[in-house]
C-alpha positions in Angstrom: 115.0 -6.6 6.9 115.2 -3.3 5.0 112.3 -2.5 2.6 113.1 -2.2 -1.1 113.5 1.2 -2.6 110.6 2.1 -4.9 109.7 4.8 -7.4 106.2 5.9 -8.2 105.8 7.0 -11.8 102.9 9.4 -12.8 101.8 11.0 -16.1 101.3 14.1 -14.0 101.9 14.9 -10.4 100.5 16.2 -8.1 96.9 16.4 -9.2 94.4 17.9 -6.8 91.7 15.3 -7.2 94.1 12.3 -6.8 94.5 12.4 -3.0 94.5 8.6 -2.8 97.9 8.6 -4.4 99.3 11.0 -1.7 97.7 8.9 1.0 99.2 5.7 -0.3 102.7 7.1 -0.6 102.6 8.7 2.9 101.5 5.4 4.4 104.2 3.4 2.6 106.8 5.9 3.9 105.3 5.4 7.4 105.9 1.7 6.9 109.6 2.2 6.2 109.6 2.3 2.4 112.0 4.8 0.8 110.2 6.4 -2.2 111.1 8.5 -5.2 108.4 10.2 -7.3 108.8 10.7 -11.1 106.3 12.7 -13.2 106.3 12.7 -17.0 104.7 16.2 -17.0 104.4 19.1 -14.6 101.2 19.4 -12.6 98.2 21.1 -14.2 98.2 24.1 -11.8 100.0 25.4 -8.7 97.5 24.2 -6.2 99.0 21.8 -3.7 97.4 20.1 -0.7 99.0 20.9 2.7 99.7 17.3 3.6 102.2 17.0 0.7 104.6 18.8 2.9 104.8 15.6 4.9 106.0 13.6 1.8 109.7 12.8 2.2 110.1 11.6 -1.4 111.8 13.9 -3.9 109.6 14.6 -7.0 111.6 14.4 -10.2 110.5 16.1 -13.4 111.9 15.6 -16.9 114.5 17.6 -18.8 113.5 20.2 -21.5 112.3 18.5 -24.6 115.5 19.5 -26.5 117.6 17.6 -24.0 115.4 14.5 -24.2 115.5 14.5 -27.9 119.3 14.8 -27.9 119.5 11.8 -25.5 117.6 9.5 -27.9 120.1 10.3 -30.7 122.6 8.2 -28.7 123.1 4.9 -30.7 122.4 2.8 -27.6 118.8 4.1 -27.6 118.0 2.4 -30.9 120.0 -0.7 -30.0 118.1 -1.3 -26.7 114.6 0.1 -27.5 114.3 0.3 -31.2 112.8 -3.1 -31.8 110.1 -2.6 -29.1 109.2 0.8 -30.6 108.8 -0.8 -34.0 106.7 -3.6 -32.6 104.4 -1.2 -30.8 104.1 1.1 -33.8 103.0 -1.9 -35.9 100.6 -3.5 -33.4 99.1 -0.4 -31.8 99.6 2.4 -34.3 101.6 5.6 -34.4 98.9 7.4 -32.3 100.1 5.6 -29.2 103.5 7.4 -29.5 105.7 4.5 -28.6 108.8 6.5 -29.4 107.8 9.2 -26.9 107.1 6.5 -24.3 110.5 5.0 -25.0 112.1 8.4 -24.7 110.5 8.8 -21.3 112.0 5.6 -20.1 115.5 6.3 -21.6 115.5 9.7 -19.9 114.6 8.6 -16.4 116.5 5.3 -16.4 119.9 6.8 -15.4 118.4 8.7 -12.5 116.5 5.6 -11.3 119.7 3.7 -11.3 121.6 6.4 -9.4 118.9 6.4 -6.8 119.1 2.7 -6.3 115.6 2.0 -7.6 114.8 -1.3 -9.4 111.0 -1.4 -9.2 108.5 1.2 -10.4 104.8 1.4 -9.5 102.4 3.4 -11.7 98.9 4.7 -11.0 96.5 4.4 -14.0 96.8 2.2 -17.1 98.0 5.1 -19.3 101.0 6.6 -20.9 103.1 6.2 -17.8 102.4 2.5 -17.7 103.2 2.3 -21.4 106.5 4.0 -20.6 107.0 1.4 -17.9 107.0 -1.3 -20.6 110.2 0.3 -22.0 111.7 0.6 -18.5 111.3 -3.1 -18.2 113.3 -3.5 -21.4 116.0 -1.5 -19.6 116.2 -3.8 -16.6 113.5 -2.5 -14.2 110.4 -4.3 -13.0 107.1 -2.6 -12.6 103.5 -2.9 -11.3 100.5 -0.7 -11.7 97.2 0.3 -10.3 94.3 0.2 -12.8 91.2 2.2 -11.8 88.6 1.7 -14.5 88.1 4.7 -16.8 91.8 4.6 -17.5 91.7 1.1 -19.1 88.0 1.1 -20.1 88.0 4.4 -22.0 91.3 6.4 -22.0 93.9 3.8 -23.0 92.1 2.9 -26.2 93.6 -0.6 -26.7 92.7 -3.9 -25.0 95.7 -5.5 -26.7 98.1 -2.9 -25.1 96.3 -3.4 -21.7 96.9 -7.2 -22.0 100.6 -6.5 -22.7 100.8 -4.2 -19.6 99.2 -6.8 -17.4 101.3 -9.7 -18.8 104.6 -7.8 -18.3 103.7 -6.4 -14.8 104.8 -8.1 -11.6 101.3 -7.6 -10.3 98.3 -5.4 -11.0 96.1 -3.6 -8.4 92.4 -3.2 -9.1 90.8 -0.6 -6.9 87.4 -2.4 -6.6 85.9 -5.8 -7.2 84.1 -4.2 -10.2 87.4 -3.2 -11.7 89.1 -6.5 -11.0 86.2 -8.4 -12.7 86.6 -6.2 -15.8 90.4 -6.7 -15.9 90.1 -10.4 -15.6 87.5 -10.6 -18.4 89.8 -8.5 -20.7 93.1 -10.1 -19.7 92.3 -13.9 -19.2 95.0 -16.1 -17.8 96.3 -13.3 -15.5 93.8 -13.7 -12.7 96.4 -14.7 -10.1 98.4 -11.4 -10.5 95.3 -9.1 -10.5 94.7 -8.1 -6.9 91.8 -6.1 -5.5 93.2 -3.5 -3.0 91.0 -0.6 -2.2 92.3 3.0 -2.2 92.7 3.7 1.5 92.8 6.9 3.5 94.0 7.9 7.0 90.5 7.8 8.5 91.5 9.4 11.8 92.8 12.5 10.0 89.2 13.4 9.4 86.9 15.2 11.9 83.8 13.6 13.4 80.7 15.4 12.0 77.4 15.8 13.8 74.8 14.6 11.2 71.9 15.2 13.7 73.0 18.7 14.6 70.2 21.2 14.8 69.7 23.7 12.0 67.1 25.3 9.9 68.1 23.3 6.8 69.7 20.1 5.8 73.4 20.8 5.0 74.7 18.7 2.1 78.2 18.5 0.7 79.5 17.0 -2.5 83.0 16.9 -3.8 84.2 16.2 -7.4 85.4 17.7 -10.6 82.7 19.5 -12.5 82.5 17.0 -15.4 79.7 15.0 -16.9 80.1 11.7 -15.0 80.0 13.3 -11.6 76.3 13.9 -12.3 75.9 17.3 -10.7 73.6 18.3 -13.6 71.1 15.8 -12.1 71.6 16.8 -8.5 70.5 20.4 -9.1 67.0 19.3 -10.3 66.8 17.1 -7.1 67.4 20.2 -5.1 64.6 21.9 -7.0 62.2 19.1 -6.0 63.3 19.4 -2.3 62.5 23.1 -2.4 59.1 22.5 -4.1 58.2 20.0 -1.4 59.1 22.4 1.4 62.3 20.8 2.5 64.9 23.3 3.5 68.3 22.2 2.2 71.6 23.8 1.2 74.2 22.2 -1.0 77.9 23.0 -1.2 79.7 21.5 -4.3 83.5 21.6 -4.0 85.5 21.2 -7.2 86.2 22.9 -10.5 85.9 21.8 -14.2 84.5 22.4 -17.6 80.9 22.0 -16.6 80.9 25.0 -14.3 79.1 27.3 -16.8 76.4 24.7 -17.4 75.8 24.2 -13.7 75.7 27.9 -13.0 73.0 28.2 -15.6 71.0 25.3 -14.1 71.2 26.9 -10.6 70.1 30.3 -11.9 67.3 28.9 -14.0 66.0 27.0 -11.0 66.3 30.0 -8.7 68.6 28.1 -6.3 71.3 30.7 -5.9 70.8 30.7 -2.1 70.5 26.9 -1.8 73.4 25.7 -4.1 76.9 27.1 -4.0 79.8 26.1 -6.3 82.8 26.6 -4.0 85.6 25.8 -6.6 88.8 24.0 -5.6 89.5 23.7 -1.9 92.4 22.3 0.0 92.1 19.1 1.9 91.9 20.9 5.2 89.1 23.1 3.9 87.2 20.1 2.6 87.5 18.5 6.1 85.9 21.6 7.6 83.0 21.5 5.1 82.5 17.8 5.9 82.5 18.5 9.6 79.7 21.0 9.3 77.5 18.8 7.0 74.5 16.6 7.8 75.1 14.2 4.9 77.3 13.6 1.8 75.8 13.3 -1.7 77.5 12.1 -4.9 75.1 11.7 -8.0 77.6 9.7 -10.2 76.5 8.5 -13.7 78.1 6.8 -16.7 78.8 9.6 -19.2 78.4 9.7 -23.0 81.8 8.1 -23.5 81.3 5.3 -21.0 83.4 6.9 -18.3 82.3 6.9 -14.6 83.4 7.0 -11.1 84.6 3.7 -9.8 85.5 3.9 -6.2 85.3 7.6 -5.3 87.7 8.5 -2.5 85.4 11.3 -1.4 82.8 8.8 -0.3 85.4 7.1 2.0 86.3 10.6 3.4 82.7 11.3 4.2 82.3 7.9 5.9 85.4 8.7 7.9 83.5 11.8 9.2 80.5 9.6 10.3 78.3 11.1 7.6 75.6 9.1 5.8 76.1 8.9 2.0 73.6 9.3 -0.7 74.8 8.1 -4.1 74.1 5.9 -7.1 74.6 2.3 -8.1 77.3 3.1 -10.6 80.4 0.7 -10.8 82.0 0.1 -7.4 80.0 2.5 -5.3 77.8 -0.3 -3.9 81.0 -1.9 -2.5 81.4 1.3 -0.5 77.8 2.3 0.4 75.5 -0.4 1.9 72.0 0.6 0.9 69.8 1.2 4.0 72.8 0.6 6.3 75.5 3.2 5.7 73.5 5.4 3.3 71.0 5.3 0.4 71.6 4.4 -3.2 69.5 5.3 -6.2 69.8 4.6 -9.9 71.9 7.0 -12.0 70.1 10.0 -13.3 67.1 9.3 -11.0 66.5 12.9 -9.9 63.2 12.1 -8.2 64.7 9.1 -6.4 67.7 11.2 -5.3 65.3 13.8 -3.9 63.3 11.1 -2.0 66.5 9.8 -0.4 67.5 13.3 0.7 64.0 13.9 2.0 64.3 10.7 4.1 67.5 11.9 5.7 66.1 15.4 6.2 63.1 14.0 8.2 65.1 11.5 10.3 68.1 12.9 12.1 68.5 9.7 14.1 68.8 7.8 10.8 71.6 10.1 9.7 73.5 9.3 13.0 72.9 5.6 12.7 74.0 5.4 9.0 77.0 7.7 9.7 78.2 5.4 12.5 77.8 2.3 10.4 79.6 3.9 7.5 82.6 4.7 9.7 82.7 1.1 10.9 82.5 -0.2 7.3 85.4 2.2 6.4 87.5 0.9 9.3 87.2 -2.6 7.9 87.9 -1.9 4.2 89.5 1.5 3.6 91.9 2.1 6.5 95.4 2.8 5.2 96.8 0.2 7.7 94.7 -2.4 5.7 95.2 -1.2 2.1 98.8 0.1 2.2 99.7 -3.0 4.3 98.4 -5.3 1.5 100.2 -3.2 -1.1 103.5 -3.2 0.9 103.4 -7.0 1.2 103.3 -7.3 -2.6 106.1 -4.9 -3.0 108.2 -7.0 -0.6 107.5 -10.1 -2.7 108.3 -8.8 -6.1 110.8 -5.9 -5.7 114.4 -6.9 -6.0 116.7 -6.0 -3.2 117.6 -2.4 -3.8 121.0 -0.9 -4.5 122.3 1.5 -2.0 121.1 5.0 -2.8 124.2 7.1 -3.4 124.2 10.4 -1.5 125.2 13.4 -3.5 127.0 15.9 -1.2 128.1 18.2 -4.0 125.6 20.0 -6.2 126.6 22.2 -9.1 123.9 24.8 -10.0 124.0 26.4 -13.4 121.5 28.9 -14.8 121.6 27.3 -18.3 123.6 24.4 -19.7 125.6 25.5 -22.7 128.6 24.4 -24.7 130.9 25.6 -21.9 129.3 23.0 -19.6 131.1 20.4 -21.7 134.1 21.1 -19.5 132.3 19.0 -16.9 132.4 15.9 -19.0 135.4 14.6 -17.2 133.6 14.5 -13.8 130.1 13.5 -15.1 130.5 10.0 -13.8 131.3 11.1 -10.3 128.5 9.6 -8.1 128.8 12.1 -5.4 128.0 15.0 -7.7 124.7 16.3 -9.0 124.6 18.9 -11.8 121.3 20.8 -12.1 120.5 23.3 -14.8 117.7 25.7 -15.3 117.5 25.3 -19.1 119.5 25.0 -22.2 121.4 27.8 -24.0 122.5 26.6 -27.4 122.2 23.1 -28.9 121.8 20.2 -26.5 123.7 18.1 -29.1 126.9 19.9 -28.1 126.8 18.2 -24.7 128.3 14.8 -24.3 126.1 11.7 -23.8 127.6 11.2 -20.3 126.8 14.8 -19.3 123.3 14.8 -20.8 122.5 11.7 -18.7 124.0 13.3 -15.6 122.2 16.6 -15.9 119.1 17.2 -13.8 116.8 20.1 -14.4 114.8 22.8 -12.6 111.1 21.9 -13.0 108.4 23.8 -14.8 107.4 27.3 -13.5 104.1 25.9 -12.2 106.1 23.6 -9.8 108.2 26.6 -8.6 105.2 28.8 -8.1 103.4 26.1 -6.1 106.3 25.8 -3.7 106.8 29.6 -3.6 103.1 30.0 -2.5 103.3 27.2 0.1 106.6 28.2 1.8 105.4 31.3 3.5 108.3 31.6 6.0 110.9 31.2 3.3 109.2 33.8 1.2 109.1 36.3 4.0 112.8 35.6 4.7 113.7 36.2 1.0 111.7 39.5 1.0 113.8 40.7 3.9 117.0 39.8 2.1 115.8 41.6 -1.0 115.2 44.7 1.1 118.7 44.5 2.7 120.4 44.3 -0.7 118.8 47.5 -1.9 119.3 48.3 -5.6 122.2 45.9 -6.2 120.0 43.4 -8.0 117.3 43.7 -10.7 113.9 42.9 -9.1 112.6 40.6 -11.9 115.8 38.5 -12.0 115.9 38.4 -8.2 112.5 36.8 -7.9 113.1 34.4 -10.8 116.2 33.2 -8.9 114.3 33.3 -5.6 111.7 30.8 -6.8 114.5 28.5 -7.9 116.2 28.8 -4.6 113.1 27.7 -2.7 112.9 24.6 -4.9 116.6 23.9 -4.2 116.1 24.4 -0.5 113.2 22.0 -0.6 114.9 19.3 -2.7 118.6 19.2 -2.0 118.6 18.0 1.6 116.6 14.9 0.5 119.8 13.7 -1.3 122.3 14.6 1.4 123.6 17.8 -0.2 126.3 19.5 1.8 128.0 21.9 -0.6 126.1 23.9 -3.3 128.3 25.4 -6.0 127.4 28.3 -8.3 128.9 27.1 -11.6 129.1 30.7 -12.9 128.1 34.2 -11.8 124.6 33.8 -13.2 123.8 31.2 -10.5 125.3 33.2 -7.6 122.0 34.8 -6.5 120.2 31.5 -6.4 123.0 29.7 -4.5 123.4 32.6 -2.1 119.6 32.4 -1.3 119.9 28.7 -0.8 122.6 29.3 1.8 120.4 31.7 3.6 117.4 29.3 3.6 119.3 26.1 4.5 122.6 26.9 6.0 124.4 24.6 3.5 127.9 25.5 2.5 128.2 27.4 -0.8 131.0 27.9 -3.3 131.2 29.8 -6.6 133.2 30.2 -9.8 133.2 33.7 -11.2 134.3 34.1 -14.8 136.0 37.0 -16.4 133.5 39.7 -17.4 130.7 38.2 -15.3 127.1 38.4 -16.3 126.0 39.6 -12.8 127.1 43.0 -11.9 130.4 43.3 -10.0 128.7 45.4 -7.3 126.3 42.7 -6.6 128.9 40.0 -6.7 131.1 41.9 -4.3 128.3 41.9 -1.7 127.1 38.3 -2.2 130.3 36.2 -2.5 131.5 37.4 0.9 129.1 34.9 2.4 130.5 32.0 0.3 132.8 29.4 1.8 135.0 29.1 -1.2 135.3 31.0 -4.5 137.4 31.1 -7.6 137.4 34.5 -9.2 138.8 35.1 -12.7 137.7 38.7 -13.1 140.5 41.1 -12.2 138.2 44.1 -11.5 136.1 42.1 -9.1 139.2 40.8 -7.3 140.3 44.3 -6.8 137.0 45.2 -5.3 137.0 42.4 -2.7 138.4 43.0 0.8 140.1 39.7 0.9 142.4 37.8 -1.4 140.8 35.1 -3.5 142.3 32.4 -5.7 141.7 32.0 -9.4 141.7 28.2 -9.3 139.6 27.6 -12.4 141.2 30.1 -14.7 138.0 31.3 -16.4 139.6 34.3 -18.2 138.3 35.1 -21.6 141.1 35.4 -24.2 141.2 38.8 -26.0 139.0 38.7 -29.1 141.6 40.6 -31.3 145.3 41.2 -31.4 147.1 44.1 -33.0 149.3 43.5 -36.1 151.6 46.1 -37.5 152.7 45.7 -41.2 154.8 48.7 -41.9 152.5 51.7 -42.0 149.5 49.4 -41.7 147.9 48.7 -38.3 145.5 45.8 -38.3 143.3 44.1 -35.8 143.2 40.3 -36.3 140.6 38.1 -34.7 142.1 35.6 -32.3 141.0 32.0 -32.5 140.5 30.7 -28.9 142.7 27.7 -28.3 140.9 24.5 -27.5 141.6 24.1 -23.8 141.4 20.8 -21.8 139.9 21.9 -18.5 139.5 18.4 -17.1 142.4 18.6 -14.7 141.2 21.9 -13.2 137.6 20.7 -12.9 138.7 17.5 -11.2 140.9 19.5 -8.8 138.1 21.9 -8.0 135.7 19.1 -7.3 138.1 17.4 -5.0 138.3 20.7 -3.0 134.5 20.7 -2.7 134.4 17.0 -1.6 137.0 17.8 1.0 134.9 20.8 2.2 131.8 18.7 2.4 133.6 16.3 4.8 134.3 19.0 7.4 131.9 19.6 10.2 129.4 22.3 9.2 130.6 24.9 11.6 134.3 24.2 11.4 
């Protein structure tokens, strides 16, 4: 029986510290689930873990704000979502931005339908889950994973949490601690609140040697440099170790607003040689640090706002490496670390107690080995992805409706910016086999028809493009060679802007079955040409009269295209082969001469309103026919 198609909805994706989300989705794909990922916002930076290259799901980002605002001016928006917006504004207040959450749902709903998705899963009880309440109003079902800080501190409304839980098909709590809190806050929903731990692929992690010889005890900690991670209490513990003659070195991996404070504590204590702040590291780099460690330490506390770690994935990763863990009794950590068996626990902020625990491990290498082995066995029982993702998948199978068939989109129109001229595509906007992707908006989004606004997809934020550009080294080198071969035909700054877009297209388009990529006008030709070089997909182009790209450049590039329509007479004359002018994109003359006796006047022409629907349909049919031919025919 085929698995239901699912979408994961995030407030922001990817986030470097939320590796459990990546692990979960990779495991579900391995089980046969077909996933899509939707993110309400771009990622916070361009850092990207290597293993995301294994994710088959396409990541969808929202349109520019102007386009989303234009969409919600459609009368159907108020008809379908207006009452719920008003209700939420009255019950929760304007600060919860119900209209924005509704706009999120309205914007993504057409794409979810086109992708055959009927069920959405969200991580964290936050603005994305609030948006999912509006998706439900539009005919989708949803579930969500609540962690603890999200609903305990960040959400800011127990009433909204209760509505989320009531309307969800099921709710995942990541620990018994979290489940207990949810059940207390949302009575009557106990049956749908399930404890499923965040799992990881344990065998992806190396086996450390916690008893390996060395002049000092090697400690590793991983986490954002924020208050509730407790690093400000770990540094005094390191001072106590040094005072008592215990040689120890500590590597802290992570970045955050507390860096300056921690650097000051390290300097004041004279621990510059013993404690190193390594900053952000990739997952593979973290694995190497763990493999070389004797023990893992995480001094979690409850911060001044009541936030804390709940079930830190980094502890599971350390256990996967056979490392003993020293941590605190905060929240769900005692569910992970069995005191005296898999590691040692102390009370939060107990700097002397933390130092004593570390001294115990420093003095007993055999204890480190025994605890590390017990920790791995404990992780195999509770945190293996085969266990956690398996339980989650069973619940998806129970509640998700049978999915619609995902419609492949063999034809992709690429436009540099959507403008009023793009309205000519209104007549083909409902064609399921067509995707139209724009880099931005030139002019007013209101000039575009509702059907076209709902059809349009958009190039993501520059931080997403930069992330892929940095990761795809081979493509980057190939593009550099192409740039060199073109010489001075193209402006460098514009070339590299288009190159970053081309890498994103090359990454994304094959996931939806693209076969023909069409440059809508000359300003998209460089990008589409690069996509052809990177992927081998067929490419076509429509060149308008007086093109925005130089004729010299176009004359070189479009020779590699499979089909072109050229409306510029000078460019046609420069081409070595005859080309058709199928789309008739000539610009009418702006003035005409008028002779009135001795007077010679120039009169501005009014361009006739032209119905291009027949030509655009005919052109699309040509592209569909081209897509059905064998690639090397």
